[in-house]
C-alpha positions in Angstrom: 50.0 66.0 130.0 49.1 64.2 126.8 46.1 65.9 125.1 45.0 62.6 123.6 44.8 61.1 127.1 42.6 64.0 128.1 40.2 63.4 125.2 40.1 59.7 125.8 39.4 60.1 129.5 36.7 62.7 128.8 34.9 60.4 126.4 35.2 57.3 128.5 34.0 58.9 131.7 31.5 61.2 130.0 33.0 64.3 131.6 34.0 67.6 130.0 37.5 68.1 128.6 38.0 70.8 131.1 37.1 68.5 134.0 39.5 65.8 132.7 42.3 68.3 132.1 42.0 70.1 135.4 41.8 66.9 137.4 44.8 65.4 135.6 46.8 68.6 136.3 46.0 68.5 140.0 47.0 64.9 140.2 50.2 65.6 138.3 51.0 68.4 140.9 50.9 65.9 143.7 47.4 66.6 145.0 45.6 63.6 146.5 42.1 62.3 145.6 40.5 63.3 148.9 41.9 66.8 148.7 40.9 67.3 145.1 37.4 66.0 145.8 36.8 68.2 148.8 38.7 71.4 148.2 39.0 71.8 144.4 35.3 71.4 143.3 35.5 74.5 141.1 38.4 72.9 139.2 36.8 69.5 138.7 33.2 70.5 138.4 32.4 68.6 141.6 33.8 65.2 140.6 33.6 62.8 143.5 36.4 60.5 144.8 35.3 57.6 142.6 35.4 59.7 139.4 38.7 61.3 140.3 40.1 57.8 141.1 39.0 56.6 137.7 40.7 59.6 136.0 43.9 58.7 137.8 43.6 55.0 136.8 42.8 55.8 133.2 45.7 58.2 133.0 48.1 55.4 134.2 46.5 52.9 131.7 46.9 55.2 128.7 50.4 56.0 129.7 51.2 52.3 129.8 49.7 52.0 126.2 51.9 54.9 125.1 55.0 53.3 126.6 54.2 49.9 125.0 53.5 51.6 121.6 56.8 53.4 121.7 58.6 50.2 122.4 56.8 48.3 119.5 57.5 51.1 117.0 61.2 51.2 118.1 61.6 47.4 117.7 59.9 47.2 114.3 61.8 50.2 113.0 65.1 48.8 114.1 64.3 45.6 112.2 63.8 47.8 109.1 60.3 46.5 108.6 58.2 49.6 109.5 55.9 50.9 106.8 53.8 54.1 106.7 50.6 52.0 106.8 51.7 50.0 109.9 52.9 53.1 111.7 49.6 54.8 111.1 47.7 51.8 112.6 50.0 51.6 115.6 49.7 55.4 116.4 45.9 55.4 116.3 45.3 52.3 118.4 44.6 52.7 122.1 43.9 49.0 122.8 46.8 46.9 124.1 45.5 43.7 122.4 45.3 45.4 119.0 48.9 46.7 119.5 50.1 43.2 120.4 48.3 41.7 117.4 50.1 44.1 115.1 53.4 43.4 116.8 53.1 39.6 116.7 54.6 39.0 113.3 57.7 41.1 114.3 58.0 39.9 117.9 61.2 38.0 118.7 60.3 34.5 119.5 61.8 31.1 120.1 62.4 28.9 117.0 59.1 27.8 115.6 58.1 25.1 113.1 57.5 27.8 110.6 61.0 29.2 111.1 62.5 25.8 110.6 60.5 25.4 107.4 61.7 28.8 106.1 65.3 27.8 106.8 64.8 24.7 104.7 63.8 27.0 101.8 60.0 26.2 101.8 58.7 29.8 102.0 58.2 30.0 98.1 56.1 26.8 98.3 54.0 28.4 101.0 53.5 31.5 98.8 52.5 29.2 95.9 49.9 27.4 98.1 48.5 30.6 99.5 47.9 31.8 95.9 45.6 28.8 95.5 45.9 28.6 91.8 44.3 25.6 90.1 46.4 22.6 89.2 48.3 19.8 90.9 50.8 20.7 93.6 52.8 17.5 94.0 55.1 18.3 91.1 55.8 21.8 92.6 56.5 20.3 96.0 59.0 17.8 94.5 61.2 20.7 93.4 61.8 21.6 97.0 63.3 18.3 97.9 66.8 18.7 99.2 69.2 17.5 101.9 66.9 18.8 104.6 63.6 17.9 102.9 63.2 14.2 102.2 59.9 14.1 100.3 57.1 16.2 98.7 54.9 15.3 101.7 57.5 16.8 104.0 57.8 19.9 101.8 54.0 20.4 101.9 54.0 19.9 105.7 56.7 22.6 106.1 54.7 24.9 103.8 51.6 24.4 105.9 53.5 25.2 109.0 54.5 28.5 107.5 50.9 29.2 106.4 49.6 28.3 109.9 51.9 30.8 111.5 50.8 33.5 109.0 47.2 32.8 109.8 48.0 32.9 113.5 49.7 36.3 113.2 46.9 37.9 111.1 45.6 40.8 113.2 42.2 41.0 111.4 41.5 37.3 112.0 42.6 37.4 115.6 40.2 40.3 116.2 37.3 38.3 114.7 38.1 35.2 116.7 38.6 37.2 119.9 35.1 38.6 119.5 33.8 35.1 119.0 35.5 34.0 122.3 34.1 37.0 124.1 30.5 36.6 122.9 30.0 32.8 122.5 32.8 30.9 124.4 31.8 28.7 127.3 33.7 28.2 130.5 33.6 24.6 131.4 35.2 22.4 134.1 35.5 18.7 134.8 36.8 17.0 137.9 40.1 15.2 137.6 39.6 11.5 138.0 40.3 10.3 141.6 39.9 13.8 143.1 36.2 13.6 143.8 36.6 13.1 147.6 39.5 15.5 148.1 37.7 18.2 146.1 34.2 17.8 147.5 33.8 21.5 148.3 34.1 22.1 144.5 31.3 19.5 143.8 29.2 22.1 142.0 31.9 22.4 139.3 32.7 18.7 138.7 30.7 18.8 135.5 30.1 22.5 134.9 29.5 24.7 131.8 28.4 28.4 131.5 28.6 31.2 129.0 31.9 33.1 129.5 30.2 36.5 129.1 27.7 35.8 131.9 29.6 33.7 134.4 29.8 35.5 137.8 33.2 36.4 139.3 32.9 34.1 142.2 32.5 31.1 139.9 35.5 32.1 137.8 37.7 32.4 140.9 36.4 29.1 142.4 37.2 27.2 139.2 40.6 28.8 138.9 41.4 28.0 142.5 40.3 24.4 142.1 42.5 24.1 139.0 45.5 25.4 141.0 44.7 22.8 143.7 44.7 20.0 141.1 41.0 19.2 141.5 39.5 20.5 138.3 40.4 20.9 134.6 38.9 24.0 133.1 38.4 25.0 129.5 37.3 28.1 127.6 36.3 27.7 124.0 33.6 28.7 121.5 32.0 26.3 118.9 35.0 24.9 117.0 33.1 24.6 113.7 32.1 28.3 113.9 35.7 29.3 114.7 37.1 27.2 111.8 34.5 28.6 109.5 35.7 32.2 110.2 39.3 31.1 109.3 38.2 29.3 106.2 36.1 32.1 104.9 39.1 34.5 105.2 41.8 32.3 103.9 40.4 29.5 101.7 39.5 31.0 98.3 39.1 27.9 96.1 38.5 24.2 96.1 41.6 22.7 94.4 44.5 20.9 95.9 46.3 24.1 97.0 43.1 25.3 98.8 42.9 21.9 100.5 46.4 22.4 101.8 45.5 25.9 103.1 42.4 24.5 104.8 44.6 21.9 106.5 47.0 24.6 107.6 44.1 26.7 108.9 42.8 23.8 111.0 46.3 23.3 112.4 46.6 27.1 113.1 43.4 27.1 115.1 44.1 24.0 117.1 47.8 24.5 117.8 48.2 28.3 117.8 45.1 30.4 117.8 42.8 28.5 120.2 45.5 28.1 123.0 46.5 31.7 122.6 43.0 33.1 122.7 42.0 30.8 125.5 44.9 32.1 127.6 43.9 35.6 126.7 40.3 34.9 127.6 41.3 33.3 130.9 43.4 36.4 131.7 40.5 38.7 130.8 38.0 36.6 132.8 40.4 36.6 135.7 40.9 40.3 135.5 37.2 40.9 135.3 36.6 38.6 138.2 39.4 40.2 140.2 37.9 43.7 139.6 34.4 42.6 140.7 35.8 40.7 143.8 38.0 43.7 144.7 35.1 46.1 144.3 33.0 43.9 146.7 35.9 43.8 149.2 36.5 47.5 148.9 32.8 48.3 149.6 32.7 45.9 152.5 35.9 47.5 153.9 34.5 51.0 153.6 31.4 50.0 155.5 33.4 48.2 158.2 35.8 51.2 158.6 32.9 53.6 158.9 31.0 51.4 161.4 29.5 53.3 164.3 32.0 54.1 167.1 31.2 54.0 170.8 33.4 57.1 171.2 35.9 58.1 173.9 34.7 56.0 176.8 36.4 53.7 179.2 35.8 50.0 178.4 36.6 46.5 179.4 37.5 44.2 176.6 37.3 40.4 176.8 38.8 37.9 174.4 36.7 34.8 175.3 38.0 31.3 175.7 37.2 28.0 177.5 40.3 26.1 178.5 42.8 29.1 178.6 40.2 31.5 180.1 39.1 35.0 179.0 41.9 37.5 178.4 40.6 40.7 179.8 41.9 44.3 179.7 40.7 47.7 181.0 41.1 50.7 178.6 40.7 54.4 179.3 38.7 56.6 176.9 41.6 56.9 174.5 42.3 53.2 174.3 45.3 53.2 176.7 45.6 50.0 178.7 45.0 50.4 182.4 45.1 46.8 183.5 45.0 43.2 182.2 44.2 39.8 183.7 42.8 36.4 182.8 39.4 35.3 184.2 37.4 32.0 184.0 33.7 33.0 184.1 32.6 29.7 182.5 34.1 27.4 185.2 31.5 25.9 187.5 33.4 26.8 190.7 34.9 29.7 192.7 36.7 30.9 189.5 33.4 32.3 188.2 33.0 34.3 191.4 36.5 35.6 190.9 35.6 36.7 187.4 32.5 38.5 188.6 34.6 40.2 191.4 37.3 41.3 188.9 34.7 42.9 186.5 32.9 44.6 189.4 36.1 46.0 190.7 37.3 47.3 187.4 34.0 48.9 186.5 34.1 51.0 189.7 37.9 51.6 189.8 38.2 52.7 186.1 34.7 54.2 185.7 34.0 51.7 182.9 31.0 52.6 180.7 30.9 49.6 178.3 32.2 46.1 177.9 33.4 44.6 174.6 33.2 40.8 174.1 34.9 39.1 171.1 32.6 37.1 169.0 34.8 34.0 168.8 34.8 30.8 170.7 32.8 31.1 174.0 31.7 34.6 173.0 28.0 34.1 173.5 28.5 32.3 176.8 30.8 35.0 178.1 28.4 37.7 177.0 25.5 36.0 178.9 27.7 35.7 182.1 28.5 39.4 182.0 25.0 40.6 181.3 23.8 38.9 184.5 26.1 40.9 186.7 24.6 43.9 188.6 27.2 46.6 188.4 25.1 49.1 190.2 24.9 51.3 187.1 24.2 50.8 183.4 27.1 49.2 181.6 26.3 48.2 178.0 27.7 45.0 176.7 28.7 44.8 173.0 29.6 41.8 170.9 32.6 42.8 168.7 33.8 41.1 165.5 37.3 40.0 166.4 38.4 39.0 162.8 42.0 40.0 162.3 42.7 40.6 166.0 45.2 37.8 166.1 46.9 39.2 163.1 47.3 42.6 164.8 48.5 41.0 168.1 51.4 39.3 166.3 52.2 42.3 164.1 55.1 44.7 164.4 52.7 47.5 165.2 51.4 45.6 168.2 54.9 44.7 169.4 55.8 48.4 169.1 52.7 49.5 171.1 53.0 46.7 173.8 56.6 45.4 173.8 56.2 43.8 177.2 52.8 42.1 176.7 52.0 38.8 175.0 49.8 38.3 172.0 46.7 37.5 174.1 46.8 40.8 175.8 47.3 42.7 172.6 44.4 40.9 171.0 42.1 41.9 173.8 43.2 45.5 173.5 42.4 45.4 169.8 38.9 44.2 170.5 38.3 47.0 173.0 39.7 49.7 170.7 37.5 48.5 167.9 34.5 49.3 170.0 35.8 52.8 170.9 36.8 53.7 167.3 36.8 51.0 164.6 38.5 53.1 162.1 41.4 54.1 164.3 42.1 50.5 165.2 41.4 48.7 161.9 43.9 50.8 160.0 46.6 49.0 161.8 45.6 45.6 160.3 46.2 44.4 156.8 42.7 44.8 155.2 43.0 41.3 153.8 43.0 39.9 157.4 39.8 41.6 158.4 37.7 38.9 156.9 35.2 40.8 154.7 36.4 39.8 151.3 35.7 37.2 148.6 38.6 35.1 147.3 40.9 37.9 148.4 44.0 35.7 148.3 43.3 34.7 144.7 42.9 38.1 143.1 45.7 40.3 141.8 47.4 41.4 145.0 48.9 44.6 143.7 45.4 45.8 142.5 43.8 44.6 145.7 46.3 46.6 147.8 45.9 49.7 145.7 42.1 49.5 145.9 42.0 48.8 149.7 44.6 51.5 150.5 42.5 54.0 148.5 39.4 53.0 150.6 41.3 53.4 153.9 42.5 56.8 152.8 39.0 57.9 151.8 37.5 56.8 155.0 40.1 58.4 157.3 39.9 61.7 155.5 36.1 61.5 155.3 35.9 61.2 159.1 38.8 63.5 160.0 41.6 62.9 162.5 42.2 64.4 165.9 45.7 65.8 165.5 46.5 65.6 169.2 45.3 62.0 169.9 45.7 60.1 166.7 48.3 57.3 166.4 50.9 57.5 163.8 49.2 54.6 162.0 46.0 56.6 161.6 47.9 59.8 160.7 49.8 58.0 158.0 46.5 57.7 156.0 45.8 61.4 156.1 46.0 63.2 152.7 49.6 64.3 152.0 51.2 62.7 155.0 52.4 59.0 154.9 54.3 57.0 157.6 57.4 59.2 157.7 55.5 62.5 158.3 53.1 60.8 160.6 56.0 59.6 162.8 57.4 63.2 162.8 54.1 64.6 163.9 53.9 62.2 166.9 57.5 63.0 167.8 56.8 66.7 167.7 53.7 66.2 169.9 55.8 64.3 172.5 58.5 66.9 172.6 56.3 70.1 172.5 52.9 69.0 173.8 49.6 69.3 172.0 49.2 71.3 168.8 47.5 74.6 169.5 46.7 75.5 165.9 47.1 74.1 162.4 49.8 76.5 161.5 52.0 74.8 164.0 52.1 71.8 161.7 54.6 73.7 159.6 57.1 73.3 162.4 57.1 69.6 162.1 60.3 68.2 160.5 60.0 67.8 156.7 56.4 68.9 156.5 56.5 71.4 153.7 53.9 73.7 152.1 52.5 71.0 149.8 52.0 68.5 152.5 50.4 71.2 154.7 48.1 72.1 151.9 47.0 68.5 151.4 46.6 67.5 155.1 45.6 70.5 157.1 41.8 70.4 156.3 41.5 66.8 157.4 43.2 67.3 160.8 41.2 68.5 163.8 42.3 70.4 167.0 39.8 70.5 169.8 39.9 73.6 172.0 42.6 75.2 170.0 43.5 78.8 169.2 41.1 79.0 166.3 37.6 77.4 166.3 38.0 76.7 162.6 40.9 74.3 163.4 38.2 71.9 164.7 36.3 71.9 161.4 36.8 70.7 157.8 37.3 74.3 156.6 40.7 74.5 155.0 43.2 77.1 156.4 43.5 78.7 153.0 39.8 79.7 153.3 40.0 81.2 156.8 40.1 84.7 155.4 36.8 84.1 153.6 35.1 82.9 156.8 36.5 86.0 158.6 35.2 88.2 155.9 31.7 86.6 156.2 31.8 87.0 160.0 32.8 90.7 159.5 29.9 91.1 157.1 27.5 89.8 159.7 29.2 92.0 162.4 30.1 89.0 164.5 33.0 86.8 165.5 33.9 83.5 163.8 32.7 81.6 166.9 29.4 83.4 166.8 29.0 82.6 163.1 29.6 78.9 163.9 27.2 78.9 166.9 24.3 80.9 165.5 22.2 79.4 162.7 20.3 82.7 162.0 23.5 84.5 161.2 24.6 81.9 158.6 21.1 82.0 157.0 21.6 85.7 156.3 24.8 85.2 154.3 24.6 85.9 150.6 27.3 83.7 149.2 27.4 85.5 145.9 29.0 88.5 147.6 32.1 86.5 148.4 32.7 84.7 145.1 36.1 85.5 143.6 38.5 84.0 141.1 39.9 81.7 143.8 36.7 80.9 145.7 33.5 79.8 143.9 29.9 79.2 145.0 30.5 75.4 145.5 33.3 76.1 148.0 31.3 78.8 149.8 28.3 76.5 150.2 30.5 73.8 151.6 32.0 76.2 154.1 28.6 77.3 155.4 27.5 73.7 155.6 30.5 72.8 157.6 30.1 75.7 160.0 26.7 74.4 160.9 28.2 71.1 162.2 31.9 71.6 162.8 33.8 68.4 163.8 30.7 66.3 163.7 31.5 62.6 163.2 29.7 61.5 159.9 29.4 57.9 161.2 26.2 56.5 162.7 25.6 56.2 166.4 26.3 52.8 167.9 23.2 50.6 168.7 22.9 47.7 171.1 22.1 44.4 169.6 21.0 41.1 171.2 20.9 37.6 169.7 17.9 35.3 170.3 17.8 33.6 173.7 18.7 29.9 173.7 20.4 29.9 170.2 24.1 29.3 170.8 25.0 26.4 168.5 24.0 25.0 165.1 22.1 22.2 166.9 19.8 24.9 168.3 18.8 26.1 164.9 15.9 24.6 162.9 14.2 25.4 159.6 11.4 27.9 160.0 12.9 29.8 162.9 12.9 33.6 162.7 16.0 35.1 164.2 17.8 38.4 164.6 21.3 38.6 163.1 24.1 40.9 162.0 25.5 41.1 158.4 29.2 40.2 158.7 30.2 39.9 155.0 28.8 40.7 151.6 29.8 38.8 148.4 28.6 38.9 144.9 26.3 36.0 145.5 24.7 37.1 148.8 25.3 38.1 152.4 26.6 36.2 155.5 24.7 36.8 158.7 25.8 36.0 162.3 22.9 34.7 164.2 25.0 33.9 167.3 26.0 30.3 166.7 29.7 30.7 165.7 28.8 29.7 162.1 27.5 32.5 159.8 24.5 31.7 157.7 24.2 32.6 154.0 21.4 34.7 152.6 21.6 34.0 148.9 21.1 37.0 146.7 17.7 35.5 145.6 16.6 35.6 149.2 17.8 39.0 150.2 14.7 40.9 148.9 11.2 40.3 147.7 12.1 42.2 144.5 14.8 41.4 142.0 18.3 42.8 142.9 21.5 42.4 141.0 23.8 43.6 143.8 23.5 42.5 147.5 24.4 46.0 148.5 21.0 47.1 147.2 19.5 45.2 150.1 22.0 45.1 153.0 25.0 46.9 154.4 27.8 45.5 156.6 27.0 45.4 160.3 23.3 45.9 159.5 21.0 44.3 162.0 18.5 42.1 160.2 15.8 39.5 160.8 16.2 36.2 159.0 14.2 33.0 158.5 16.1 29.7 158.6 15.7 27.7 155.4 18.1 24.8 155.9 20.7 23.6 158.4 23.5 21.3 157.3 25.6 20.5 160.4 27.9 18.1 158.7 29.0 20.7 156.1 28.6 23.6 158.6 26.2 25.5 156.4 23.1 27.5 157.3 20.8 28.8 154.6 18.8 31.9 155.5 16.2 34.2 153.9 15.3 37.8 154.4 12.2 37.8 152.3 9.2 39.3 154.1 11.6 40.2 157.0 12.1 43.9 157.8 15.6 45.0 158.8 16.0 45.5 162.5 18.1 48.6 162.0 19.6 50.7 159.3 22.9 49.1 160.1 26.4 50.2 159.1 25.2 52.0 156.0 22.8 54.3 157.8 19.1 54.5 157.5 16.1 54.5 159.8 16.4 52.4 162.9 13.6 50.3 164.4 13.4 49.2 168.0 13.1 45.5 168.8 11.5 44.1 171.9 14.2 43.0 174.3 14.8 39.3 174.8 12.4 38.3 172.0 12.5 34.5 171.8 13.1 32.8 168.5 10.1 31.8 166.6 10.0 28.0 166.4 8.7 26.1 163.4 6.0 23.5 164.1 7.5 20.1 165.1 7.0 17.1 162.9 6.3 13.6 164.4 10.0 12.6 164.5 11.1 15.9 166.1 8.3 15.6 168.7 9.4 12.1 169.7 13.0 13.1 169.8 12.2 16.0 172.1 10.2 13.7 174.4 13.1 11.3 174.7 15.5 14.2 175.5 13.1 15.4 178.3 12.8 11.8 179.7 16.5 11.4 180.1 17.4 14.8 181.4 
């Protein structure tokens, strides 16, 4: 571990040196972020997963800087051009751009105009001009005429090329201009002539300009995408006169002919070398910043989606709706295993609708169905309405389930492995049903990018996106905990310390030996060693096992502590778990040791009060407004219930039941100012919205949440509010034209 890295991370994250050092040591030993966060609080000073993740990321970044620095020092030294002053600057810099600026004069490059001029022997003339002594320069330039240099003008031009390259490679100047770009440059875009119709969706950017340091991430990514599609031409630049003034002030020291040549060279240096280089650098920086913001939005959405309220282990019917090809329907047991599948046509106006009703009635009774999941795609609302009208003789709740990504799962290798003899339609229906039973367990099988809760997810750095989303999935899985005896290998793979190979070995062991009876039995799994056991054991649950602590988040390494506490209260571990008054009598300070601190003891007692309790919300039934099934049914002024389906940097998308989500712009999410949509809404939150505008041609619905209370606390938790069942949509007053149109419709019905 590099002590300099520890100091830098400590300063950047505002944590103590000890916190930084201990966290980095644990990471270096192979401990995972969830494990460190939950079970090593004394070591880290209670750093959370986000902070530990930042320590990990910064450690990698500073190591990359170290590696690059070592390469640069080695290269310059081998050239025989290293000086004590340059070495000192290189060794004390921790910013990659600074290192690259210092390396630029020594960096191997393709033949430049300056190199060609030097080969012609014009470097002394460049030195003479840079000195900017008074007097004429034409006579001096004539002395450099030779076979390769035809005239004094050509000699001066070559000298200016040399000067321009020196100006371009000056680290101090590049730093000044870089700051100018950062603080004053504007990001502008223009439509390419003839592309107006093709690129109409980018109309807002046809003649666009905004300060680089304030432009939101979604605008940056939109412009860059439009450039890639050949619709727009983008440009990043500060005021040219100001930039040129900075160069002139540093390099032009007089007013004579020589100084005039240096000024010409500086103008050339900026236009030909510095501006393109710094614009590319600014583009890369803007893209990286936009990527980070977009990935953060995606990661937060994914977290909320994965932690959505589960129905729990109940038998369900799942329906993937459709008109022409019918509704693909499956029955699942309480563990998500398929019991039967069929295709029904509930929307046909003939005997097929009766057959569909008979099928559903039969399955509900035969398989003791407790809920029905309906995909929210095409024909979803109509199918939901059909099912809700059926009298099953008992309460069977109907839930609309977001089916984004179900088709991706159905065609995946995972789905083919699970259902090798079924087609994609059956697999898709199974996925919809399992999402209702346990969203987390099912969604981990799908590439997060396909779930549909991102913003420009295909445009951002794919490596960084994957790393971030994988970290979110790992965090969510370990936060909830995993049933060791029922979890799929796909879910187990995300448990701290496991991965696909060990997850597969656990499932094989389970098939060969039956259910695990205790956590210690994990050590019998092939290739699952002590380190993996340490990392995973606390996140795996065993119901009705040998030890009641195996169904809790208490780590096996702390079982002796719990047993000592139980002995101190003269009771069994089971009694300690079940009786609140016994736990209240425990004085944690009596059990503090070198290995176990007060933070860990408090966590243990807290866990014993609610062992194996799922931290996710309870699922709530939601109903769309009656009579609102298409965009044509929606009019400005209506007040409608909806569900938040996606959150972006510029607002939230809400499903109001018309197959086209509406946008609540960030300015309409709250009556007070907010800078982040997550301050106002969470994914899957039930909300009430007011329709502002409906654009059927462009398939856009503008909504507002101002003055509307959320219907429920939603996916992010919070207080729930009951809504009257079957509440009709609030209609806006009809204008004269609308009234006449309505009368005509009634007349010809």
